[in-house]
Residue, then its C-alpha position, 0 to 999 in steps of 0.5 A: x091099397x090106394x087105388x079106390x081113394x080117387x077112383x078115376x082122378x088120374x090116368x097111370x103115372x107111368x103113362x103122364x112120365x111116358x108122354x110128357x118125355x115124348x112130347x118134351x123131346x120129340x121122339x120116342x126113342x129119346x124118351x126111352x133113353x132118358x126113362x130107362x125102358x124101350x120105345x115101344x114101352x113108351x109108345x103103349x104107355x101113351x096109346x094107354x093114356x090116349x085110351x084113358x083120357x079119350x084125346x089123341x095127343x099126337x098126330x102124323x106119321x111116326x117118324x114126324x108126329x106132331x102134338x094135337x091141342x089136347x096135347x099141347x095143353x097137357x104137357x107144360x102143367x106135367x112139364x112143371x110138375x115133374x120138374x118140380x118133383x125132381x126138385x124136391x128129391x134133389x133137395x132131401x137127398x141125404x148126400x148132398x155132394x151128387x152131381x148128375x149133368x147133362x152134356x151134349x155127346x161132342x162137348x162132352x166127348x171133345x171138351x169136358x171129359x178130357x179136363x173132367x180129372x182137374x175137377x175131380x182131383x180138386x173134389x174128391x167128394x162130389x160124385x159127379x155122374x155125366x148124362x147124355x143130352x140130347x141134341x135140342x134139348x136143353x134140360x133133362x129131366x133129374x139133372x142139377x145142369x145142362x153144359x152145351x152151346x146156345x144161343x147168345x140169347x139164351x145167356x140172360x135166363x136165369x141159371x145161364x153162366x156164359x163159360x166160353x165165346x163161340x167162334x166157328x171156323x172150318x177145319x181140314x187136315x194137313x195133307x187134305x190141306x195140300x192137295x187141294x191147295x189150302x182151300x177148304x171151300x173146294x174139298x168135301x164137305x162133312x156134315x154132321x146131324x146135330x148141327x146141321x145148319x153148321x156150313x150155312x151159319x158159317x157162310x153167313x158170318x164169312x159172307x161167301x156163298x158156297x159153291x157145291x161140293x161133294x157131302x158126306x152126313x155124320x151123327x154127332x160134331x165129333x164123328x164129323x171132328x175125327x173124319x176130318x182129322x182122317x182127312x176125309x172132308x172139312x168140317x165146321x167146328x167151334x174153336x173150343x173144340x178143335x182148340x188142341x188139334x189145331x195148336x198140335x198140328x192135326x188140323x189147320x184152319x185156312x180162314x180162320x174163326x168167326x165169333x157166332x152168336x152162341x156161346x159154352x154155356x151151363x144151364x142151372x136146372x130151376x131151384x137148383x142150391x147145391x154146393x156141388x154145383x156151385x163148385x163146378x160151376x166155377x171150375x167151368x168158367x176156370x177151365x172156359x178161361x184157359x181157352x186160347x184166343x182163336x186163330x185170325x180173329x175176323x173180325x181185324x183179318x179178312x177172309x182169306x186162307x191161313x199158311x198151313x204148317 
C-alpha cells in the first residue's frame, strides 16, 4: 500500500538497522544479538544495502572489517535517528515503570545481580529487565541506561553518574598463595579477553615490570575471577567485584589495591525522563556507598605482599 509513495527514496529499514548495529558494535554477531536475528541475516541485510546504495560500506577480511568512507559518513546520522526513535517510543509507552538496563556481563554477574533483590523489594512496581552490554559499548539501543566501568574522563558527560571509584589489585586463592610464597608475580596469569589491558594497567599503577609467566585466557572477567577462586592462577580485578570474596577469605590480595583512572558508573540514555530510572540510580548510588574501602591503599602503603589469612 505504501511502497510506491516515495519510490527509490529509502533502502529497506531492516537493512539500515542491520548496518547501523553492525557498524556501531563492530561485529555481525554482536549486531545479531542486539537485533535478535542470526548473524547471517545481518550480513545479508548489509550486503543488500550496499547493492541498493551502489557503494561498499565495509572493507577488509571478515574477522577485521573496517568502515569505508561511505560507511563512516552514513553511521552517525543513522545512529542519531534510531536513538531518537527509541527515545520517542520510551516516552509514550503506557507504563512508565518499565526499565531496561544494559550491563557488562561481569559487573552484572559479580556485583549487580547479587544485590538486585534489594531494589525489587523496595520498588515492586518497576518492571526491571537486564540486557548484556558488549564489553566495549557505552550505549545499548532501547535501554534507559547502561551500567559499566568507564574511564574517569567519561564521568563528565551528560547523564553519567559515578557509583564506585575503581581500584585494581591482584587476587589469588590462599592455597595458590602458599604454593608461590605469597608472590602473585610468580604464579600463572589469568587474562580476561574483555579486559586484555588489565595486567599492563596494574603494572603501570604499581610501577613494576612484569616477569615472564604462563598466561591463560578467559572470555570474561567473571570467568577469570572464578578461575582465581579455583586456584588456577592470579587475576587482575576491580575491588568492587572481589571485595566480598577477599573479606570472606576465599581470595587474598598480596599487593592490595591501587586507585585506577576508572569508575563503576551509570550512563543514562539521551533524553530519558523516567521515575523508574531515577529510583534505580538512587538505589545504585546507595549500594555503591556500601562498598568497603579497598585493602592497602597504595597512596599510603608501599608495594609489598599483604600477609595471607
